[in-house]
ZAMARGU-4260 file (C-alpha; in steps of 0.2 Angstrom, whole numbers, plus 5000, padded with zeros to 4 digits):
<rodrens>
0) 4857/5240/5019 | 4848/5227/5009 | 4854/5210/5009 | 4860/5207/4991 | 4874/5194/4994
5) 4865/5181/4982 | 4864/5194/4968 | 4883/5198/4969 | 4888/5180/4971 | 4879/5175/4955
10) 4885/5190/4946 | 4903/5184/4951 | 4900/5166/4945 | 4894/5171/4928 | 4906/5185/4924
15) 4920/5173/4929 | 4913/5158/4919 | 4908/5167/4904 | 4919/5182/4902 | 4935/5184/4912
20) 4941/5165/4912 | 4939/5164/4893 | 4949/5180/4892 | 4964/5173/4899 | 4968/5168/4881
25) 4964/5184/4870 | 4969/5178/4853 | 4974/5161/4846 | 4979/5153/4830 | 4979/5134/4826
30) 4994/5123/4826 | 4997/5111/4812 | 4996/5093/4820 | 5002/5076/4815 | 5001/5059/4824
35) 5011/5043/4824 | 5003/5028/4833 | 5016/5017/4842 | 5012/4999/4838 | 5011/4988/4855
40) 5019/4994/4871 | 5027/5012/4873 | 5044/5015/4863 | 5059/5025/4868 | 5058/5043/4866
45) 5071/5043/4852 | 5060/5031/4842 | 5045/5041/4845 | 5053/5058/4840 | 5060/5050/4824
50) 5044/5042/4819 | 5036/5050/4803 | 5017/5055/4808 | 5002/5058/4797 | 4991/5074/4798
55) 4977/5074/4809 | 4964/5088/4813 | 4956/5094/4829 | 4940/5085/4831 | 4947/5068/4826
60) 4945/5054/4837 | 4962/5045/4843 | 4970/5033/4855 | 4965/5014/4856 | 4964/5009/4875
65) 4982/5008/4882 | 4990/5014/4866 | 5003/5028/4864 | 5002/5042/4851 | 5015/5053/4846
70) 5009/5070/4841 | 5020/5083/4832 | 5014/5101/4833 | 5021/5115/4822 | 5017/5133/4819
75) 5023/5150/4818 | 5021/5165/4831 | 5012/5179/4822 | 5022/5194/4819 | 5008/5206/4828
80) 5011/5195/4844 | 5029/5202/4846 | 5032/5207/4865 | 5017/5196/4871 | 5017/5181/4882
85) 5013/5166/4871 | 5008/5149/4876 | 5003/5133/4867 | 4986/5126/4873 | 4986/5108/4870
90) 4970/5099/4874 | 4971/5081/4869 | 4952/5078/4874 | 4953/5081/4892 | 4938/5080/4904
95) 4944/5093/4917 | 4935/5083/4931 | 4946/5068/4929 | 4964/5073/4932 | 4975/5057/4933
100) 4960/5045/4926 | 4961/5048/4907 | 4973/5052/4893 | 4990/5061/4897 | 5006/5068/4888
105) 5022/5073/4890 | 5029/5087/4879 | 5046/5086/4872 | 5057/5098/4861 | 5065/5090/4846
110) 5081/5088/4854 | 5072/5075/4867 | 5072/5087/4881 | 5057/5085/4892 | 5046/5102/4894
115) 5031/5097/4905 | 5017/5086/4907 | 5000/5089/4899 | 4984/5084/4911 | 4966/5089/4911
120) 4970/5104/4923 | 4987/5109/4915 | 4986/5111/4897 | 4997/5124/4893 | 5016/5125/4888
125) 5025/5142/4889 | 5032/5147/4872 | 5040/5164/4874 | 5039/5179/4886 | 5041/5190/4877
130) 5037/5182/4860 | 5047/5187/4844 | 5036/5188/4829 | 5038/5175/4816 | 5045/5162/4829
135) 5045/5144/4823 | 5036/5132/4836 | 5039/5113/4835 | 5034/5102/4850 | 5031/5084/4851
140) 5020/5074/4864 | 5020/5057/4870 | 5002/5055/4873 | 4995/5039/4883 | 4977/5035/4879
145) 4974/5026/4895 | 4954/5022/4896 | 4943/5029/4909 | 4940/5014/4921 | 4932/5024/4936
150) 4919/5034/4927 | 4905/5046/4932 | 4894/5030/4936 | 4908/5021/4945 | 4911/5003/4949
155) 4903/4997/4933 | 4911/4981/4927 | 4922/4985/4912 | 4934/4975/4901 | 4945/4990/4898
160) 4956/4985/4913 | 4966/4973/4903 | 4974/4976/4886 | 4970/4958/4880 | 4951/4962/4882
165) 4951/4982/4880 | 4948/4982/4861 | 4954/4995/4849 | 4940/5009/4849 | 4948/5026/4850
170) 4945/5034/4867 | 4948/5053/4865 | 4943/5067/4852 | 4957/5079/4849 | 4950/5096/4856
175) 4961/5111/4855 | 4979/5113/4847 | 4983/5132/4846 | 4995/5145/4849 | 4988/5158/4860
180) 4992/5175/4869 | 4992/5173/4888 | 4986/5188/4897 | 4994/5189/4914 | 4983/5202/4921
185) 4967/5193/4917 | 4974/5177/4925 | 4980/5186/4939 | 4962/5194/4941 | 4955/5176/4940
190) 4966/5171/4955 | 4961/5186/4965 | 4942/5183/4962 | 4943/5165/4965 | 4952/5166/4981
195) 4941/5180/4988 | 4925/5173/4982 | 4929/5156/4990 | 4934/5164/5006 | 4919/5174/5006
200) 4907/5159/5004 | 4917/5151/5019 | 4914/5165/5031 | 4899/5167/5042 | 4884/5177/5035
205) 4885/5190/5048 | 4905/5193/5047 | 4910/5210/5043 | 4924/5202/5033 | 4912/5194/5022
210) 4903/5210/5018 | 4919/5218/5015 | 4924/5206/5002 | 4907/5206/4994 | 4908/5225/4991
215) 4926/5225/4985 | 4920/5211/4973 | 4906/5221/4967 | 4917/5237/4964 | 4929/5226/4954
220) 4916/5218/4942 | 4910/5236/4939 | 4928/5240/4933 | 4929/5226/4921 | 4924/5230/4903
225) 4916/5214/4897 | 4920/5218/4879 | 4938/5221/4884 | 4943/5211/4898 | 4962/5212/4895
230) 4962/5231/4893 | 4953/5233/4911 | 4959/5218/4921 | 4973/5228/4929 | 4962/5242/4935
235) 4949/5230/4941 | 4963/5221/4951 | 4967/5238/4959 | 4950/5238/4968 | 4955/5222/4977
240) 4971/5227/4984 | 4965/5233/5001 | 4955/5217/5004 | 4969/5207/4999 | 4982/5216/5009
245) 4972/5214/5026 | 4982/5202/5037 | 4977/5187/5044 | 4971/5186/5063 | 4986/5182/5075
250) 4976/5166/5080 | 4973/5159/5063 | 4977/5141/5059 | 4993/5138/5050 | 4995/5127/5036
255) 5010/5120/5028 | 5007/5117/5010 | 5018/5104/5002 | 5019/5102/4984 | 5013/5084/4982
260) 5006/5071/4968 | 5001/5055/4976 | 5004/5042/4962 | 4998/5024/4964 | 5012/5014/4959
265) 4998/5003/4950 | 4979/5004/4951 | 4968/5008/4937 | 4983/5006/4926 | 4998/4995/4924
270) 5015/4997/4931 | 5023/5002/4915 | 5011/5016/4914 | 5015/5023/4931 | 5034/5024/4925
275) 5027/5037/4913 | 5014/5045/4924 | 5029/5048/4937 | 5040/5055/4922 | 5026/5067/4917
280) 5023/5073/4934 | 5042/5075/4938 | 5043/5086/4922 | 5029/5097/4927 | 5036/5100/4945
285) 5054/5104/4940 | 5047/5117/4928 | 5035/5124/4941 | 5050/5126/4953 | 5059/5136/4940
290) 5044/5148/4938 | 5039/5149/4957 | 5053/5153/4969 | 5043/5150/4985 | 5036/5133/4980
295) 5042/5116/4986 | 5038/5099/4980 | 5039/5082/4989 | 5039/5065/4981 | 5038/5048/4990
300) 5042/5030/4985 | 5059/5027/4981 | 5054/5014/4967 | 5047/5030/4958 | 5062/5039/4959
305) 5072/5024/4952 | 5060/5023/4938 | 5064/5041/4932 | 5082/5037/4934 | 5081/5020/4924
310) 5068/5026/4910 | 5069/5045/4908 | 5087/5050/4911 | 5083/5067/4904 | 5070/5070/4917
315) 5082/5063/4931 | 5094/5077/4927 | 5081/5090/4931 | 5076/5081/4947 | 5094/5079/4953
320) 5096/5098/4950 | 5080/5102/4960 | 5085/5091/4974 | 5102/5099/4975 | 5093/5116/4977
325) 5083/5108/4992 | 5066/5111/4983 | 5062/5094/4975 | 5061/5084/4992 | 5062/5065/4994
330) 5049/5060/5007 | 5044/5045/5017 | 5059/5033/5015 | 5050/5018/5009 | 5052/5009/4993
335) 5034/5011/4989 | 5018/5017/4999 | 5015/4999/5004 | 5000/4991/5012 | 5005/4990/5031
340) 4993/4977/5037 | 4998/4961/5026 | 5017/4963/5023 | 5027/4951/5035 | 5039/4957/5047
345) 5054/4957/5036 | 5046/4964/5021 | 5039/4979/5031 | 5057/4982/5038 | 5064/4980/5020
350) 5052/4994/5014 | 5062/5006/5025 | 5079/4998/5021 | 5078/4999/5002 | 5068/5016/5002
355) 5080/5025/5014 | 5096/5018/5007 | 5090/5024/4989 | 5089/5042/4995 | 5105/5040/5005
360) 5114/5034/4991 | 5108/5046/4977 | 5106/5062/4986 | 5114/5059/5004 | 5097/5063/5011
365) 5089/5054/5026 | 5071/5057/5030 | 5064/5056/5047 | 5045/5054/5042 | 5036/5040/5034
370) 5024/5045/5021 | 5008/5036/5019 | 4993/5047/5014 | 4982/5033/5006 | 4986/5017/5015
375) 4971/5007/5021 | 4975/5007/5039 | 4991/5004/5050 | 4996/4988/5058 | 5000/4990/5077
380) 5019/4984/5074 | 5023/4998/5063 | 5029/5012/5076 | 5043/5001/5080 | 5049/4998/5063
385) 5048/5016/5058 | 5060/5020/5073 | 5071/5006/5070 | 5074/5012/5052 | 5079/5029/5059
390) 5063/5039/5058 | 5051/5046/5071 | 5037/5053/5062 | 5022/5048/5052 | 5009/5056/5040
395) 4994/5049/5034 | 4976/5055/5028 | 4966/5039/5024 | 4959/5037/5042 | 4947/5052/5038
400) 4938/5039/5027 | 4932/5029/5040 | 4914/5026/5040 | 4908/5024/5058 | 4919/5033/5070
405) 4929/5049/5068 | 4946/5049/5074 | 4949/5060/5089 | 4965/5068/5085 | 4975/5076/5070
410) 4992/5076/5079 | 4996/5063/5091 | 5009/5050/5098 | 5005/5033/5090 | 5011/5018/5102
415) 5014/5002/5095 | 5014/4984/5102 | 5031/4986/5110 | 5029/5004/5118 | 5037/5013/5104
420) 5029/5030/5100 | 5029/5039/5084 | 5024/5058/5082 | 5009/5057/5070 | 4999/5069/5059
425) 4983/5067/5050 | 4980/5083/5038 | 4963/5089/5043 | 4961/5096/5026 | 4955/5078/5023
430) 4963/5076/5005 | 4980/5071/4998 | 4975/5081/4982 | 4972/5098/4991 | 4970/5111/4976
435) 4969/5127/4988 | 4951/5129/4986 | 4944/5141/4999 | 4932/5126/5005 | 4947/5115/5008
440) 4957/5128/5018 | 4941/5132/5029 | 4938/5114/5031 | 4956/5112/5038 | 4955/5125/5051
445) 4937/5120/5057 | 4940/5102/5056 | 4958/5103/5066 | 4954/5093/5082 | 4969/5100/5092
450) 4963/5119/5093 | 4968/5127/5109 | 4985/5117/5111 | 4991/5116/5093 | 4988/5126/5077
455) 4999/5119/5063 | 4993/5106/5050 | 5000/5100/5033 | 4991/5101/5016 | 4998/5089/5002
460) 4994/5100/4987 | 4993/5094/4969 | 4983/5083/4957 | 4989/5065/4960 | 4988/5049/4950
465) 4996/5057/4934 | 4985/5072/4936 | 5001/5082/4934 | 5005/5088/4953 | 5004/5105/4959
470) 4997/5119/4946 | 5002/5137/4945 | 4985/5141/4950 | 4987/5132/4967 | 5003/5142/4969
475) 4995/5158/4965 | 4981/5155/4977 | 4993/5150/4992 | 5002/5166/4989 | 4986/5176/4992
480) 4983/5165/5007 | 5000/5167/5015 | 4993/5182/5026 | 4974/5185/5023 | 4961/5190/5034
485) 4948/5177/5036 | 4958/5163/5030 | 4971/5150/5037 | 4989/5156/5033 | 4997/5146/5020
490) 5016/5143/5018 | 5025/5132/5006 | 5036/5120/5017 | 5045/5104/5017 | 5038/5089/5027
495) 5053/5092/5039 | 5049/5109/5042 | 5031/5106/5046 | 5035/5092/5058 | 5047/5102/5068
500) 5036/5116/5070 | 5022/5105/5075 | 5032/5095/5088 | 5039/5111/5095 | 5021/5118/5098
505) 5013/5102/5105 | 5025/5096/5118 | 5013/5083/5125 | 5000/5077/5112 | 4988/5064/5116
510) 4993/5045/5114 | 4984/5032/5103 | 4988/5014/5107 | 4987/5000/5095 | 4982/4998/5077
515) 4975/5012/5067 | 4962/5002/5059 | 4952/5009/5044 | 4933/5007/5045 | 4932/5004/5026
520) 4941/4994/5012 | 4941/4979/5024 | 4939/4967/5009 | 4956/4971/5003 | 4962/4958/5016
525) 4954/4945/5004 | 4952/4951/4986 | 4964/4943/4973 | 4969/4928/4982 | 4983/4923/4970
530) 4991/4940/4972 | 4992/4937/4991 | 4997/4920/4990 | 5012/4926/4979 | 5017/4938/4991
535) 5016/4926/5006 | 5026/4913/4997 | 5039/4926/4991 | 5042/4932/5008 | 5046/4915/5015
540) 5057/4910/5000 | 5067/4926/5002 | 5069/4921/5021 | 5075/4904/5015 | 5087/4911/5002
545) 5095/4923/5013 | 5097/4911/5027 | 5105/4896/5017 | 5115/4908/5005 | 5123/4916/5021
550) 5126/4899/5029 | 5134/4891/5014 | 5144/4907/5011 | 5152/4906/5029 | 5154/4888/5029
555) 5159/4884/5011 | 5163/4901/5002 | 5147/4899/4992 | 5146/4916/4983 | 5132/4925/4990
560) 5120/4933/4978 | 5119/4952/4984 | 5113/4959/4968 | 5100/4945/4964 | 5092/4946/4982
565) 5092/4965/4981 | 5083/4965/4964 | 5071/4952/4971 | 5067/4960/4987 | 5062/4976/4977
570) 5051/4966/4966 | 5042/4959/4981 | 5041/4976/4988 | 5034/4984/4974 | 5020/4972/4973
575) 5016/4976/4991 | 5010/4993/4985 | 4994/4998/4992 | 4983/4994/4977 | 4992/4978/4972
580) 4994/4967/4987 | 4976/4973/4993 | 4969/4966/4976 | 4960/4983/4972 | 4969/4985/4955
585) 4964/4980/4936 | 4965/4964/4929 | 4982/4968/4920 | 4990/4971/4936 | 4986/4955/4944
590) 4988/4945/4929 | 5006/4952/4928 | 5009/4950/4946 | 5004/4932/4946 | 5018/4929/4932
595) 5031/4939/4942 | 5028/4929/4958 | 5030/4913/4949 | 5047/4920/4941 | 5052/4926/4958
600) 5049/4908/4965 | 5059/4900/4953 | 5073/4910/4955 | 5073/4910/4974 | 5070/4891/4974
605) 5086/4890/4963 | 5096/4900/4975 | 5089/4889/4990 | 5094/4873/4980 | 5111/4879/4976
610) 5115/4884/4994 | 5108/4868/5001 | 5118/4857/4989 | 5134/4866/4994 | 5130/4864/5012
615) 5125/4845/5010 | 5141/4840/5000 | 5142/4824/4991 | 5133/4808/4997 | 5117/4798/4996
620) 5111/4802/5013 | 5094/4812/5015 | 5096/4827/5025 | 5080/4838/5030 | 5083/4857/5030
625) 5073/4866/5043 | 5071/4886/5038 | 5059/4889/5052 | 5065/4898/5068 | 5060/4883/5080
630) 5067/4865/5080 | 5056/4852/5074 | 5058/4833/5071 | 5074/4834/5080 | 5082/4846/5068
635) 5088/4863/5075 | 5081/4879/5068 | 5091/4884/5053 | 5100/4868/5052 | 5099/4851/5043
640) 5101/4833/5049 | 5094/4816/5045 | 5075/4814/5048 | 5069/4806/5063 | 5057/4791/5063
645) 5039/4794/5065 | 5024/4783/5071 | 5007/4783/5063 | 4990/4791/5065 | 4974/4780/5065
650) 4958/4781/5054 | 4942/4772/5059 | 4923/4773/5055 | 4913/4785/5066 | 4896/4779/5074
655) 4883/4787/5064 | 4893/4790/5049 | 4909/4799/5045 | 4926/4795/5051 | 4938/4797/5067
660) 4956/4803/5067 | 4966/4799/5082 | 4985/4800/5085 | 4985/4799/5104 | 4985/4818/5106
665) 4969/4822/5097 | 4954/4813/5093 | 4945/4822/5078 | 4927/4817/5073 | 4922/4820/5055
670) 4903/4817/5051 | 4896/4811/5035 | 4895/4828/5028 | 4913/4831/5030 | 4911/4843/5045
675) 4922/4842/5061 | 4910/4839/5075 | 4923/4836/5087 | 4941/4839/5091 | 4945/4832/5108
680) 4961/4837/5116 | 4965/4820/5125 | 4979/4826/5137 | 4969/4841/5143 | 4952/4832/5142
685) 4945/4847/5133 | 4933/4848/5119 | 4937/4860/5105 | 4920/4862/5095 | 4905/4867/5105
690) 4891/4854/5107 | 4879/4854/5092 | 4891/4865/5081 | 4902/4860/5066 | 4919/4866/5062
695) 4927/4867/5044 | 4911/4874/5039 | 4911/4883/5023 | 4899/4897/5022 | 4895/4907/5007
700) 4887/4925/5008 | 4880/4938/4995 | 4893/4951/4993 | 4889/4967/4985 | 4895/4982/4995
705) 4888/5000/4992 | 4903/5005/4983 | 4922/5001/4980 | 4918/4983/4976 | 4936/4975/4976
710) 4939/4986/4992 | 4924/4984/5003 | 4913/4972/5012 | 4899/4980/5021 | 4893/4972/5037
715) 4876/4968/5030 | 4884/4954/5020 | 4881/4944/5036 | 4862/4945/5034 | 4862/4931/5022
720) 4872/4915/5022 | 4872/4898/5015 | 4880/4884/5025 | 4889/4872/5012 | 4885/4856/5022
725) 4881/4845/5007 | 4895/4833/5001 | 4898/4825/4985 | 4911/4813/4993 | 4918/4810/5011
730) 4931/4795/5010 | 4947/4790/5018 | 4963/4797/5009 | 4975/4784/5008 | 4994/4787/5008
735) 4994/4792/4989 | 4980/4803/4991 | 4984/4811/5007 | 5002/4816/5002 | 4998/4817/4983
740) 4999/4835/4982 | 5013/4846/4991 | 5008/4848/5009 | 4991/4838/5008 | 4997/4827/5022
745) 5013/4822/5031 | 5019/4804/5029 | 5010/4792/5041 | 4995/4804/5043 | 4978/4798/5044
750) 4967/4808/5031 | 4950/4811/5025 | 4946/4818/5008 | 4930/4829/5005 | 4922/4835/4989
755) 4908/4848/4989 | 4899/4857/4974 | 4890/4873/4975 | 4884/4885/4961 | 4896/4884/4948
760) 4911/4880/4960 | 4918/4864/4968 | 4929/4863/4984 | 4941/4848/4987 | 4948/4846/5005
765) 4960/4835/5014 | 4958/4834/5033 | 4973/4826/5040 | 4981/4822/5058 | 5000/4818/5059
770) 5008/4807/5070 | 5014/4816/5085 | 5006/4832/5080 | 4994/4841/5090 | 4984/4850/5076
775) 4971/4846/5062 | 4979/4850/5045 | 4966/4857/5032 | 4971/4857/5014 | 4957/4866/5003
780) 4957/4868/4984 | 4943/4878/4977 | 4938/4879/4959 | 4929/4896/4961 | 4917/4902/4948
785) 4905/4913/4958 | 4900/4930/4956 | 4899/4944/4970 | 4900/4930/4984 | 4911/4929/4999
790) 4918/4912/5005 | 4922/4909/5023 | 4929/4894/5033 | 4921/4894/5050 | 4927/4886/5067
795) 4915/4887/5081 | 4927/4885/5096 | 4922/4880/5114 | 4932/4895/5122 | 4925/4910/5132
800) 4936/4925/5127 | 4933/4943/5127 | 4948/4946/5117 | 4959/4937/5104 | 4977/4938/5097
805) 4981/4939/5078 | 4999/4939/5072 | 5005/4956/5065 | 5024/4962/5061 | 5036/4957/5075
810) 5023/4951/5087 | 5003/4951/5089 | 4989/4962/5092 | 4974/4959/5103 | 4956/4964/5097
815) 4940/4962/5106 | 4927/4948/5102 | 4913/4959/5108 | 4905/4975/5101 | 4902/4984/5117
820) 4907/5001/5108 | 4905/5007/5090 | 4925/5006/5088 | 4924/4987/5092 | 4909/4984/5081
825) 4917/4992/5066 | 4931/4979/5067 | 4919/4966/5059 | 4933/4961/5046 | 4952/4961/5052
830) 4970/4956/5047 | 4981/4942/5054 | 4997/4935/5046 | 5001/4917/5050 | 4989/4915/5065
835) 4974/4919/5075 | 4974/4913/5093 | 4959/4912/5104 | 4962/4907/5123 | 4956/4905/5140
840) 4969/4907/5154 | 4974/4889/5154 | 4969/4883/5136 | 4968/4890/5119 | 4965/4886/5101
845) 4975/4894/5086 | 4971/4893/5068 | 4986/4895/5056 | 4987/4898/5038 | 4998/4899/5023
850) 4991/4913/5013 | 4976/4921/5020 | 4974/4938/5029 | 4955/4942/5033 | 4945/4935/5046
855) 4931/4938/5058 | 4928/4933/5076 | 4910/4933/5085 | 4903/4927/5101 | 4889/4915/5103
860) 4878/4910/5118 | 4878/4891/5121 | 4860/4885/5122 | 4864/4871/5134 | 4871/4882/5149
865) 4872/4900/5143 | 4891/4901/5142 | 4898/4910/5127 | 4908/4901/5114 | 4918/4910/5100
870) 4918/4907/5081 | 4933/4911/5071 | 4930/4912/5052 | 4945/4913/5039 | 4940/4924/5024
875) 4945/4913/5008 | 4938/4921/4993 | 4928/4935/4985 | 4921/4938/4967 | 4920/4957/4965
880) 4917/4963/4946 | 4926/4980/4949 | 4939/4984/4944 | 4943/4967/4938 | 4927/4959/4932
885) 4936/4941/4933 | 4943/4943/4951 | 4948/4927/4958 | 4940/4915/4945 | 4949/4898/4944
890) 4958/4887/4956 | 4965/4892/4972 | 4974/4883/4986 | 4974/4886/5005 | 4981/4877/5020
895) 4976/4880/5037 | 4978/4870/5054 | 4968/4870/5069 | 4978/4869/5085 | 4969/4864/5100
900) 4977/4867/5117 | 4989/4880/5109 | 4998/4894/5118 | 5004/4910/5109 | 5021/4902/5108
905) 5012/4887/5099 | 5003/4897/5087 | 5019/4906/5082 | 5028/4889/5080 | 5014/4882/5069
910) 5012/4898/5059 | 5029/4896/5053 | 5028/4876/5051 | 5014/4879/5038 | 5023/4893/5028
915) 5041/4885/5029 | 5040/4866/5024 | 5055/4856/5026 | 5066/4853/5012 | 5074/4836/5008
920) 5093/4836/5000 | 5104/4821/4996 | 5121/4824/5003 | 5135/4818/5015 | 5129/4809/5031
925) 5133/4824/5043 | 5121/4838/5049 | 5123/4855/5045 | 5124/4866/5061 | 5114/4882/5061
930) 5123/4898/5058 | 5115/4906/5073 | 5105/4898/5087 | 5094/4906/5100 | 5091/4897/5117
935) 5074/4904/5120 | 5059/4899/5109 | 5050/4915/5113 | 5064/4924/5103 | 5060/4921/5085
940) 5073/4925/5072 | 5066/4933/5056 | 5082/4935/5046 | 5099/4928/5044 | 5109/4937/5031
945) 5126/4944/5025 | 5127/4962/5028 | 5122/4973/5012 | 5138/4982/5012 | 5147/4966/5007
950) 5158/4966/5022 | 5154/4947/5026 | 5147/4952/5042 | 5132/4942/5047 | 5116/4951/5051
955) 5103/4943/5062 | 5086/4951/5066 | 5075/4944/5079 | 5062/4949/5091 | 5052/4943/5107
960) 5036/4935/5100 | 5025/4930/5115 | 5022/4948/5123 | 5033/4944/5138 | 5051/4948/5143
965) 5065/4937/5137 | 5083/4934/5142 | 5091/4927/5126 | 5108/4920/5122 | 5112/4920/5103
970) 5126/4909/5098 | 5135/4910/5082 | 5140/4895/5073 | 5157/4903/5068 | 5171/4912/5077
975) 5164/4929/5082 | 5175/4943/5083 | 5163/4957/5087 | 5143/4960/5089 | 5135/4976/5089
980) 5116/4981/5088 | 5111/4991/5073 | 5096/4999/5065 | 5087/4991/5051 | 5100/4998/5038
985) 5113/4989/5048 | 5122/5004/5054 | 5130/5002/5071 | 5127/5014/5084 | 5109/5018/5079
990) 5102/5008/5092 | 5104/5013/5112 | 5108/4994/5117 | 5121/4986/5126 | 5127/4969/5119
995) 5136/4958/5130 | 5148/4945/5122 | 5157/4930/5129 | 5166/4921/5116 | 5154/4916/5102
1000) 5139/4920/5113 | 5129/4936/5114 | 5117/4939/5128 | 5104/4952/5129 | 5086/4956/5137
1005) 5071/4960/5127 | 5055/4969/5132 | 5039/4963/5125 | 5039/4962/5106 | 5056/4970/5106
1010) 5064/4970/5088 | 5083/4969/5088 | 5095/4969/5073 | 5113/4961/5077 | 5128/4963/5066
1015) 5141/4949/5070 | 5159/4950/5063 | 5167/4935/5060 | 5183/4930/5068
</rodrens>
């Protein structure tokens, strides 16, 4: 037989495009359209429905950037359509290639009942089936004219990302507003041909099944009268029945399709628009659930559910019913799909606390999976947190985006730093917006890396980011692939059903130990420094507010601010979303975040101040409150006392220019350029800086990645570097200058001030050495006005190390300093929390910080003796132009401290010190004893609070911080009636742990990095 494949395939494409798809709507009449443009921000639904619109015609431009237009469409069903299926086709000016990235709408009836969303791939509204002739139609559309930020030529700088700069030019042209007859047989024929045509293209050219489908399609097209497609569609479909009925092979890959609409809580739109995106999508999905009995839909992010409840009660009512029916499924158990690299220990825990509690309170549902398809890599401490929250599974997809190495598994056990293992799945479909295309289903089956031992995978199916979720076309395609020869089998299932099957068939999956590093989007550890600083400050202020409010409540009856803390936590958690904290959102989002963080700081400082004043009492004595988990200056962790006296550090001229700082522990030489050329550990008789090198070296790189400007830094950025060695000023900083700004230098410290200018920017630094402190404090202020540049702060260290430690949630994680393999080489930018530590067996160096996360570590050969040294560089600032063309312009402040001779324990302690400054309060001349005390510095308390249920119990969370074992004794500063280990949600019995209590003291053993939550009942 002659090979006519290309002939038939070309025929199929043209007939589908030009004849069959256009015939889905066989007749149409225009609707009358009127519009009212809401002034300013979106208005309540009742106001939009009541507004008086003005006529508008199809073809007219509408919609200023970020505006809201309320369209009213009215019409009459023609009498001759009686008994037919009638739909409204409402095209606001959509580009079908941009679902989720342009205008959207939510359709209401006149009584304010939501009908469904309007999106580029979802433009229809069912009017009647069957229709009655003469039926009156009246619908209202709340239409959002969100501008296109990520266009066909992506990553171009645009002013559209902020309402203040976006202008008023209409963005869209009204395209089609019709009543139309929907031809069910034609639509079903389209689905048949699409499924078989897409399957055929994925089968081998010599496959009998491919030829069988080809011949059936050819015969089917013969049966279609191109001048009467509706009249011949049913007969044409009959010719496909046999090939559609042939069952799948028993060994076929099995896909659990989960209805899904990944919605970024902010990204190329502000938070307020996400509220509406979620409402539109939820309306779409509840409507689809009513039409499709096999379909199930899963939605994560408790915050988004809460938005529906608060802002769209009419949508919430439909959602609650669908949840009760078991088909609209809460997923993930987190407040938002957060970044997991940068959030601190407690914040990461609270993501699960607040997320799981919302679903429990609202629906009585507890999920056992974490659902994070789009997060930019996963910190090594996360498995323990997932388990401590009562979950045991994880789904993500983003690791498939890695540029260098392909991850070796799709289903595996992920082991965290403490040894906890979590059953994890990466969908081999390689998208969290699966549309049921044959190419996607075939890719999932071919790509699945666990063939032979497992055959189940998951496909999150639906358009995200306001694209409207799953469509009726996707459901129809899935139905045809439920049992179809040549294709993977597709079945709608909940995440729980998928994981149960996957675990049952794969008893011993492979184990991956350590972080799940994304070899992409590394610059998200640095972009939008103000957002990152706001997050770090908020996390530590929340710690202080809970600690001192709980202490004051127990000691003085101070009213514990349950509701305020709950609200603030949720605000901070929301801003840890994986496009806000990483700095990859539009200007509007980050401008708003800066204001929010300022308000959060003001409110938390007020709570701390009120609680500390209640504890201090009346008097004129100065008390110092220590919020850190370690004693310092003679003040116990979590306590307050009179400050102890301190000595002084010394400043003297340096031979050859510059200055020397000396406090008997360290001798620091700063040359005339303001560079640190020596940090000598006097006790250890050890030099920190390699001979001929200079630390505190600011380095400037060109930074223009190949794509994803705010997200990416490509390795070639290192090819060009400018060392900023010229100084405008290097001079002693007197007592006023050294301590003139918060944290610049401690009283009695010797300090040097340095000013540098470069490009259009300026850096002002204070380097100080406090009395009795074995650290060099570095206070840096940058007035930044560069574009597409990357600023680093470099510290060459005379340390030979094959690996180094960086802090992560509830511990630290080791990475290689070398690049032996492509996996190690790909980690050229990595994340830390408060510290990075580089050490030899008996001596190390830590660099601690108060707000930075990105860093890099490299090895260098000493020219003198060929020994290796290690260079650590903290990432300070970037200047990408997309999606915010003014990223990070202006003044920024950073605090770092270089700690020679540091152990891991020193790094932990100094990291807390730089993030939790002491507070001074005037009161009675009496110490405030800690509410709880731990006798081992290796055990770090991350939270002291009152139980969320209002019982008055004290909750303490702590972990072993050094990677060793610990025997800890925790003593309560109040009569103790009982102590029990709990999960993160403060539920007793959830943790299999024995607690030994003797009087007011609890004793327990901790494995390396183990996390423990204790609930203490007051006597």
